[in-house]
N, C-alpha and C positions, 0 to 999 in steps of 0.2 A: 545525514540519512535518517535520523529520528523524525526531523521536521518533514521530510518528504513522505515518509510512511504515514505519519499522522495526518498530513494534509490530504493524502489520497483517501484515508478512510473518512475524513470529515466531509469530503464532497458528496459522499453517500451515493455513489454511482450504481444505477440500474435497477432491474426487476428480475430478469431471467438470464441465467448465464449463456453465453454464445461463443462459439469458436470462429475465428476468422477464416476467410477463404484460403489463406495461405498455410493454414493448419499449423501455425507457430506455437499454438498452446491448446490445451484441453481444458474444458471447464466442467465441473460437476457440482452439485449441491449436497450439503450434508446438515443435519439438524443437531448433531451432537457436538461435543467440546473436544473431540479427539481428532486432530489433524490426520486425514486419511487420503490426502492427494496422492495419486500414483505417480512417482517421479522417476522417469526413465532417463538415460544420458541425454543431455541437451534437450530437456523438455520443460518449458515453462507452463505452469498450471495455476488456476485460481478457482475459488469457489465462495459463494455466500454461505455462511455457516450459522446464521441465526434463524429465528422462527420466521414464519410467513408474516407475522404481525409487525415485525421490526420496519420502521419508516424509511430507513436508509439502507439502500442495497446497490450493489454493482451490476451493471448491465453487460458491459463488454471492456475487456482490457487485453491489450496486445503489446508486447515488448520484444524487440529484436535488436542485436543479434542473440542467439541462445547457444551457449551460455553468454551472459553479460560480461563484457571485457572493460576492465578498470586498468589504465585508461583506455578510452575508445569512444566511438560514436554509438548513440543509442537511438532508436526509433520507437516511439510509444503512441499509443492512442487509447482513449478511455471514453465511457459514456455511463450516465446513471441518473439517478434522481432521489430526492428526499421529499417525504410527504409532510414534514414538519421543519419549522425553523431550527437550525442547529446553532444554539447559542451557549455562551459560557454559563456555568463551568462545564467544559467538555474533558472527560478523562479517556485515556486510551491505555489499555492493558495489552502489552505485546508480548508473546511468547515466541522464542525462536529456537529451532533445533537444526543441528548440523549432522550430516551422515558421516559417521566414523566407523571404518572397518565393518560396514554393512549394518550398523546400528545407529538410531536417531538419538543424539546426545543434546539434552538441553543446554543452551548457552546461558550463562548467568548475566546479570546486569553489571556491566563494567564500564565506569565513566559515562553512565547514561546511555549506552549502547548495548543491546541485547535484549534479554527477557526482562523488560522494565515496565513500570507504570508511570505514565505521564499524566500528572494530575491536572494540568492546565494547558491544553493543546492551543488555546487561544492565545495565551502568553507566549508559547513557543513561536507562534506565527509572527506575533508583533516583534519578537526578538530578531527573527530572520528578516522581516520586512518591516521597517518602522512605520507606523501609522501616518498616513498623510502623503506617503510616497506612492507612485503608481506601481501596480503590481508588475512583477518581471515578466518578461516574454518567455513563453508564448501566451501566458494567462491574459495579458493586457490585450493582445490582438483579439482573442476570441471572447473577451468580455467575462472571464472567469474570475471569481473573487479570490482573495488571499487573506482576508481577515474575518473574524467572526463578527457579527452572525452571518451564517449562510442561509439565504432565503430558501423556502420550500420551492421546488421545481426541478426541472430537467438541467443536467449539465453534460457537456460533451467536449472532448479534446480531439480534433482530427489528428491524423498522422503528423507527428512533429519530431524534428530531429534535435537531439542534444548532444553535447560532449561532455563525457565524465572525465574531469581532470585527474592527473596523478594525485592519489592521497595516501597518507600513511594509515592503513587500516589495522585494527587490533589484530592480535595474533590469530584469533578465532576466525576473523572475517577474511580469510584468504581463499584461494581457489577451492572449490568444492560445491556440494549440493546442500541446499537449505530449505526449511519449511518455516513459515512465520504465520502467526495468527494474531489478529488485532481485534479487540473488542472495544467499541465506543460506547461510552455511557455518560448520561447527564443526570446528576444526583441519584445514582445507582439505578436508573432506568436505562436498560439496554436499547441502544438505537441502531447498531449495526454490528455485524461480526463478518470478517473477511479472512480467508486463508490464502496463502500464496506459496507456491513451490518454485525455486529458481536455482540456477547454477551460476557461480562466479568464476571468472578466470582473471586473476590479478597478475600484473606484470612487474 
């Protein structure tokens, strides 16, 4: 999960938040560091939360079903761009909150999952996909990179189906509503900020 989230931020998708025609999510922008996405039952949301000067931003992101079912099928699409090359060292600071009894509770970093700082995203990607191997599908089909550095330019992933296999989730990563914020930096220079609100349904 940490690799997927880090990779999503690394791609630096987009410029202006957009909602898809199926209204599967709502998007809004914010310039502060307090996650303020309005999360309703079965409502996926996302927002760029960095300043207008940040080079890597998300343009569109759609995930279905809502809530996300684990295990189960997932349909996702995304698009975006980066105005600069994203090269090592890349650091991602992720903060995760879960709704508990009507309150948002910060999830600690447990076994490198939760509100954690990943100092070397490029190394994480190399561990997940050994250098020299082809990028996994559907990245390979659509010509999307899976290793640093990421070239400046536009990136897009059309509607693609994935299967989320059964996994043993941490006790806090069970059915419920979540908010996550990720900040991507290079040598303390902020490159991107992304907020996501989602619901999980684990079986």
